[in-house]
C-alpha positions as CSV (number, residue, x, y, z in Angstrom):
1,M,7.6,38.3,45.9
2,N,6.3,36.7,49.2
3,N,3.5,39.3,49.6
4,V,2.0,37.9,46.3
5,Q,2.0,34.6,47.2
6,Q,0.5,35.0,50.6
7,M,-2.4,37.1,48.7
8,R,-3.0,34.0,46.6
9,V,-3.2,31.9,49.8
10,M,-5.4,34.2,51.6
11,L,-7.8,34.4,48.5
12,E,-8.1,30.5,48.4
13,K,-9.1,30.8,52.3
14,M,-11.6,33.3,51.7
15,F,-13.4,31.1,49.4
16,E,-13.3,28.6,51.9
17,F,-14.7,30.9,54.6
18,M,-17.6,31.7,52.3
19,G,-18.9,28.0,52.6
20,A,-19.2,25.2,49.9
21,K,-22.4,26.3,48.5
22,T,-20.9,30.0,47.6
23,A,-17.9,28.6,46.6
24,N,-19.3,26.2,44.4
25,Y,-21.4,29.0,42.9
26,L,-18.9,31.3,42.1
27,Y,-16.6,28.7,40.7
28,I,-19.8,27.9,38.0
29,V,-20.0,31.4,37.4
30,L,-16.3,31.7,36.7
31,C,-16.2,28.6,34.3
32,V,-19.4,30.2,32.6
33,C,-17.6,33.7,32.1
34,L,-14.2,31.9,30.8
35,Q,-16.2,29.8,28.4
36,L,-18.3,33.0,27.1
37,D,-14.9,34.8,26.7
38,S,-12.0,32.5,25.9
39,E,-9.8,35.6,25.5
40,A,-10.0,36.4,29.0
41,A,-8.8,32.7,30.0
42,E,-5.9,33.2,27.7
43,I,-5.3,36.7,29.3
44,L,-5.2,35.0,32.9
45,N,-3.0,32.1,31.6
46,D,-0.5,34.5,30.1
47,L,-0.5,36.5,33.3
48,Q,0.3,33.6,35.4
49,V,3.2,32.6,33.2
50,K,4.4,36.1,33.3
51,L,4.0,36.0,37.3
52,N,6.2,32.8,37.5
53,I,8.6,34.2,35.4
54,V,9.1,37.5,37.6
55,L,9.2,35.3,40.6
56,D,11.7,33.2,39.3
57,N,14.0,36.2,38.2
58,L,13.2,38.1,41.8
59,S,14.4,34.8,43.5
60,A,17.6,34.7,41.3
61,V,18.5,38.3,42.3
62,F,17.6,37.6,46.0
63,A,20.0,34.6,46.1
64,K,22.6,36.4,44.1
65,S,22.7,39.1,46.7
66,F,24.5,36.4,49.0
67,Q,27.1,35.5,46.4
68,A,30.1,37.5,48.2
69,H,29.5,36.0,51.6
70,I,29.1,32.5,50.0
71,S,32.4,33.3,48.1
72,V,34.0,34.1,51.5
73,C,32.9,30.9,53.2
74,M,33.9,28.9,50.4
75,R,37.4,30.2,50.4
76,Q,37.4,29.3,53.9
77,V,36.1,25.8,53.1
78,S,39.1,25.8,50.6
79,E,41.6,26.4,53.1
80,M,40.1,23.8,55.7
81,V,39.9,21.0,52.9
82,H,43.9,21.6,52.1
83,Q,44.6,21.1,55.5
84,V,43.3,17.6,55.6
85,K,46.4,15.6,54.9
86,G,47.5,11.8,54.9
87,P,46.9,8.9,52.6
88,L,43.6,7.5,51.6
89,N,42.7,4.4,53.4
90,Q,39.9,2.9,55.3
91,N,40.7,5.2,58.5
92,S,40.4,8.1,56.3
93,R,37.1,7.1,54.4
94,N,35.7,6.4,58.1
95,S,36.4,9.9,58.8
96,A,35.4,11.6,55.9
97,D,31.9,12.4,57.0
98,S,33.4,14.4,60.2
99,D,35.9,15.9,58.0
100,A,33.5,17.3,56.0
101,V,31.4,18.7,58.8
102,T,34.7,20.4,60.1
103,V,35.4,22.0,56.7
104,L,32.1,23.1,56.0
105,R,31.4,24.6,59.3
106,Q,31.8,28.4,58.3
107,L,29.4,28.1,55.2
108,M,27.0,25.8,57.1
109,E,26.6,28.5,60.0
110,F,26.0,31.2,57.4
111,L,23.5,29.3,55.4
112,D,21.6,28.0,58.5
113,S,21.4,31.5,59.9
114,H,19.6,32.5,57.0
115,L,17.6,29.7,56.0
116,S,16.1,29.4,59.3
117,I,14.7,33.1,59.1
118,F,13.3,32.3,55.3
119,A,11.4,29.4,56.6
120,D,9.6,31.4,59.3
121,V,8.8,34.5,57.1
122,C,8.4,33.1,53.7
123,E,5.5,31.4,51.9
124,K,6.1,27.8,50.8
125,T,6.5,28.2,47.0
126,V,8.8,31.3,47.7
127,L,10.9,29.3,49.8
128,K,11.5,26.5,47.4
129,R,12.5,28.9,44.9
130,V,15.0,30.8,47.0
131,L,16.5,27.2,48.0
132,K,16.8,26.2,44.6
133,D,18.8,29.2,43.4
134,L,21.0,29.1,46.8
135,W,21.5,25.3,46.1
136,K,22.8,26.2,42.6
137,N,24.8,29.1,43.8
138,V,26.5,27.2,46.4
139,L,27.5,24.1,44.1
140,I,28.8,26.8,41.3
141,C,31.0,28.5,43.9
142,M,32.1,25.2,45.2
143,E,33.3,24.0,41.7
144,R,34.9,27.4,40.8
145,T,36.7,27.8,44.0
146,L,37.9,24.4,45.0
147,V,37.5,21.7,42.3
148,L,38.1,23.6,39.0
149,P,39.3,26.9,39.9
150,E,37.9,29.2,37.2
151,S,40.1,31.8,35.3
152,N,39.4,34.4,32.9
153,D,42.5,33.3,31.0
154,S,42.4,30.8,28.1
155,I,44.3,27.5,29.1
156,G,47.2,28.4,27.1
157,A,47.5,31.5,29.3
158,Q,47.1,29.1,32.6
159,L,50.3,27.2,31.2
160,L,52.4,30.3,32.0
161,T,50.9,30.5,35.4
162,A,51.2,26.7,35.8
163,A,55.1,26.9,34.8
164,K,55.7,29.9,37.7
165,E,54.0,27.8,40.1
166,L,56.3,25.0,39.1
167,S,59.3,26.9,39.9
168,K,57.8,27.9,43.2
169,L,57.3,24.2,43.7
170,K,61.2,23.4,43.1
171,G,61.8,26.0,45.6
172,G,60.1,24.2,48.3
173,G,56.6,24.9,47.8
174,E,53.4,22.7,47.6
175,A,51.1,21.5,45.1
176,K,47.6,22.9,45.5
177,Y,45.3,20.4,43.6
178,L,43.0,18.2,45.8
179,S,44.6,14.7,46.9
180,P,42.6,11.5,46.7
181,R,41.8,11.8,50.4
182,Q,40.6,15.4,49.9
183,C,38.3,14.1,46.9
184,V,36.7,11.7,49.3
185,V,35.9,14.4,51.8
186,M,34.4,16.7,49.2
187,E,32.5,14.0,48.1
188,A,31.1,13.6,52.0
189,A,30.8,17.5,51.9
190,L,28.3,17.1,48.9
191,D,26.2,14.4,50.8
192,T,26.3,16.9,53.8
193,L,24.9,19.8,51.6
194,K,22.1,17.5,50.3
195,H,21.0,16.6,53.7
196,F,20.9,20.1,55.0
197,F,18.8,21.7,51.6
198,H,16.6,18.7,52.2
199,A,15.9,19.6,55.6
200,G,14.0,16.5,56.4
201,G,11.4,16.7,53.7
202,D,10.8,20.6,54.8
203,G,13.2,21.8,51.9
204,L,14.1,20.7,48.4
205,K,13.0,17.0,47.3
206,K,15.9,14.4,47.1
207,S,14.9,13.6,43.6
208,Y,15.7,17.6,42.5
209,L,18.8,17.5,44.6
210,E,20.1,14.3,42.9
211,K,19.4,15.5,39.3
212,S,20.5,18.8,39.5
213,D,23.2,19.6,37.0
214,E,25.5,21.4,39.1
215,L,25.5,18.4,41.6
216,R,26.3,15.7,38.4
217,S,28.9,18.3,37.2
218,L,30.8,18.4,40.8
219,Q,30.4,15.0,41.3
220,Y,31.8,13.8,37.8
221,A,34.5,16.3,38.2
222,L,35.6,14.8,41.4
223,S,35.4,11.1,39.9
224,L,37.8,12.4,37.2
225,Y,39.9,14.5,39.7
226,A,40.8,11.2,41.6
227,Q,42.4,9.7,38.6
228,S,46.4,9.6,37.6
229,T,47.5,11.9,34.9
230,D,47.9,8.7,32.8
231,E,44.3,7.9,33.7
232,L,43.0,11.1,32.8
233,I,44.7,11.4,29.5
234,R,43.3,7.6,28.6
235,T,39.9,9.1,29.6
236,F,40.4,12.0,27.4
237,I,41.5,9.9,24.1
238,I,38.7,7.5,24.3
239,T,36.1,10.3,25.0
240,Q,37.0,12.7,22.3
241,H,36.5,11.4,18.9
242,S,36.4,14.4,17.0
243,Q,38.9,16.9,18.2
244,A,40.0,18.7,15.1
245,S,36.9,20.0,13.6
246,V,37.4,21.3,10.0
247,E,34.9,24.3,9.2
248,Q,37.1,25.7,6.5
249,F,40.0,24.0,4.7
250,I,43.4,25.3,5.4
251,G,45.6,22.6,4.5
252,E,46.1,18.9,4.9
253,A,49.1,16.7,6.3
254,V,49.8,13.2,4.6
255,I,51.0,10.7,7.2
256,Q,51.7,6.9,7.0
257,V,51.4,4.9,10.3
258,D,53.2,1.3,10.2
259,T,52.5,-0.7,13.5
260,T,54.1,-4.0,14.8
261,P,51.7,-6.8,16.2
262,S,50.7,-6.0,19.9
263,T,51.8,-8.5,22.6
264,T,51.6,-8.7,26.2
265,N,55.1,-9.0,27.0
266,T,56.7,-6.5,24.6
267,E,56.6,-2.7,23.8
268,Q,54.5,-2.0,20.7
269,K,56.5,0.1,18.0
270,I,54.9,2.6,15.8
271,T,56.8,4.0,12.9
272,V,55.3,7.3,11.6
273,K,56.3,8.6,8.1
274,V,55.4,12.4,7.5
275,I,55.0,12.1,3.6
276,G,54.0,15.8,3.0
277,V,51.8,18.6,3.4
278,N,49.3,19.9,0.6
279,D,47.6,23.4,-0.2
280,M,48.5,25.2,2.8
281,K,46.4,28.5,3.3
282,W,48.7,30.8,5.0
283,Q,49.9,34.2,4.6
284,T,53.1,35.9,5.8
285,S,55.1,39.3,4.9
286,G,58.4,37.0,5.0
287,L,59.8,33.4,4.4
288,F,56.9,30.8,4.9
289,R,59.1,27.7,6.4
290,P,56.8,24.8,7.2
291,F,57.5,22.0,9.1
292,V,55.7,19.1,10.9
293,E,55.5,18.2,14.6
294,V,54.5,14.7,15.4
295,S,53.5,13.9,19.1
296,L,52.7,10.5,20.7
297,I,50.0,11.2,23.3
298,G,49.0,8.2,25.7
299,P,49.7,6.7,29.3
300,M,53.1,5.4,30.3
301,L,55.2,7.5,28.2
302,L,57.3,9.1,30.8
303,D,60.5,7.6,29.8
304,K,59.8,7.3,26.1
305,K,60.4,9.8,23.3
306,R,57.3,11.5,22.6
307,K,57.9,14.0,19.9
308,F,59.7,14.2,16.6
309,T,60.0,17.2,14.0
310,T,60.9,17.2,10.4
311,K,63.1,19.7,8.7
312,S,61.6,22.9,7.5
313,K,60.9,23.5,3.8
314,N,61.5,27.2,2.5
315,N,58.2,28.9,0.9
316,C,56.5,25.6,0.2
317,W,52.7,25.7,0.6
318,T,52.9,22.2,-0.7
319,A,55.9,20.3,0.5
320,K,57.4,16.8,0.5
321,Y,59.3,15.5,3.4
322,N,59.3,11.7,3.5
323,E,60.7,11.5,7.2
324,S,60.0,8.6,9.5
325,F,60.1,8.3,13.1
326,L,59.8,5.3,15.6
327,F,57.5,5.7,18.6
328,V,57.2,3.1,21.5
329,L,54.1,2.6,23.2
330,G,53.8,1.4,26.9
331,K,54.0,-2.2,27.7
332,G,51.1,-4.1,27.6
333,V,48.8,-0.8,26.9
334,S,46.6,-1.3,23.9
335,A,47.3,1.1,21.1
336,E,43.5,2.3,21.3
337,F,44.6,4.3,24.1
338,Y,47.1,6.2,22.2
339,E,46.9,9.0,19.6
340,L,49.1,10.9,17.2
341,Q,48.9,14.6,17.0
342,V,50.3,16.5,14.0
343,T,51.0,20.0,14.0
344,V,52.2,21.7,11.0
345,K,54.1,25.2,12.1
346,D,55.8,28.0,10.4
347,Y,59.3,28.1,11.4
348,C,60.6,31.6,12.9
349,F,64.2,32.3,14.2
350,G,64.6,33.7,17.3
351,R,60.8,33.8,18.1
352,A,58.0,31.1,18.6
353,D,56.9,29.1,15.8
354,Q,53.5,29.8,14.6
355,V,50.8,27.0,14.5
356,V,49.5,26.9,10.9
357,G,47.1,23.8,11.7
358,V,46.8,20.6,13.7
359,A,45.2,17.0,13.2
360,V,44.4,14.1,15.4
361,I,45.0,10.5,14.3
362,P,43.6,8.0,16.8
363,L,45.9,4.7,16.8
364,A,42.5,2.7,17.4
365,L,42.9,2.5,13.5
366,A,45.8,0.1,14.1
367,V,44.6,-2.1,16.7
368,G,44.7,-5.8,15.7
369,P,46.8,-9.1,15.9
370,E,48.6,-8.3,12.9
371,S,50.9,-5.5,11.8
372,R,48.8,-2.6,10.1
373,S,50.1,0.0,7.7
374,F,47.7,2.9,6.7
375,V,48.1,6.4,5.1
376,C,45.9,9.4,6.5
377,W,45.2,12.7,4.5
378,C,44.5,14.6,7.6
379,P,42.8,17.9,7.1
380,L,44.1,20.7,9.2
381,A,42.0,22.4,12.1
382,P,43.1,25.8,13.6
383,S,43.0,24.1,17.2
384,I,41.7,21.5,19.2
385,T,37.9,21.0,20.2
386,T,36.5,19.3,23.2
387,D,33.4,18.3,24.8
388,Q,32.3,18.9,28.7
389,T,34.3,15.8,29.4
390,G,37.4,16.7,27.4
391,T,37.2,20.5,29.1
392,T,36.9,19.1,32.7
393,T,39.9,16.7,32.0
394,L,42.1,19.6,30.7
395,R,40.9,21.9,33.7
396,I,42.1,19.2,36.2
397,L,45.3,18.6,34.4
398,T,46.1,22.3,34.6
399,Q,46.1,22.3,38.2
400,R,48.8,19.9,38.2
401,H,51.6,22.3,38.1
402,D,54.5,19.8,39.3
403,D,53.3,17.4,36.6
404,E,55.7,17.6,33.3
405,I,53.3,15.1,31.5
406,A,50.1,17.1,32.1
407,K,51.8,20.3,31.2
408,E,53.2,18.7,27.9
409,F,49.5,17.5,27.3
410,I,48.0,20.7,27.9
411,R,50.4,22.7,25.6
412,L,49.4,20.4,23.0
413,K,45.9,20.6,23.2
414,S,45.9,24.4,23.7
415,E,48.0,25.3,20.8
416,R,46.2,27.2,18.1
417,R,46.3,28.8,14.8
418,P,46.8,32.8,15.1
419,T,43.9,34.7,14.3
420,E,45.9,37.1,12.2
421,E,48.2,35.1,9.8
422,G,51.9,35.7,9.5
423,R,54.3,38.0,11.4
């Protein structure tokens, strides 16, 4: 890869040594030839495109060869970050830069020892390609190792791990998610890495580093990470507008919502009436006993009743319930920051109930100075869908093994209809 680029540079220098007249003559001849044969020009352009693709692929392969070493260094960074203790105050903010240098030491030593060699032997365009790929790999590894640890398991499966971690914590363990102070150190670490890869102008351009998707993803994740569980849930609710995406009709739930006027001094109350379910698409070899679970989701609900369930009906694919439940919102918090999640399940004695379908009702529909009442015919979806912000929020909350509200929220958002119906 480097030799190809150096050959091109040597050809340019050769034309310079031939003198201006000879070089101009050759250029004119070349232009005439290309005008006489447009097919030749297309071939040359096509070859140039192919060359760039091959060089990009070779650079990616070369940078990937360092992935194992980067992963080892990043685990060391993770250990050092979690050793940063104490509250977030002005003193800890002032020491964030020096803390960042400390936690990055092993990684920076590894990168510096190799990039100094690359800078000496690589042609400039080759060096830029390698730097770009290494920059991306370092940030992706940092996100997967430190900020949003990646798992091959589904979020639902990760809940089982969270439950195990919770039992360890009750036995005297310690939570492993980043503290507010550690988030500030990580932000400083990103700035340190940006300066390193910019290399005073000899490396990557600042504009490229700032606009890279990997950096923006990490910065956004850190900005969310510092939020409390209530703030994260509020962020999720106001950004996820179409969680229950229905591609194929599997049934509907009919829900009536009555609200009291909102005030700053009293807790707003919501009455939810489950009228019934219609035309359920569900196959089972045994009894079908559908019931409806209604959950209130939002901030400041730790001491509130958050879930109610109806009685089950026997072998009713269209069922009437007409059961009402009273929810109380957090004091002084607008209803627009809450939602109702309606889950229809098939009751099974002695085994886990199976999800038939889910729907989400945003209580922003109930916002207003007067009491409101509305009825929703909610088509059911097999599961909840989220965009990047929603997924990032869920991954952050999954790490909060010692937070019951976070675990409950993750359970609700990860429940899904089984691929094979029945039992």
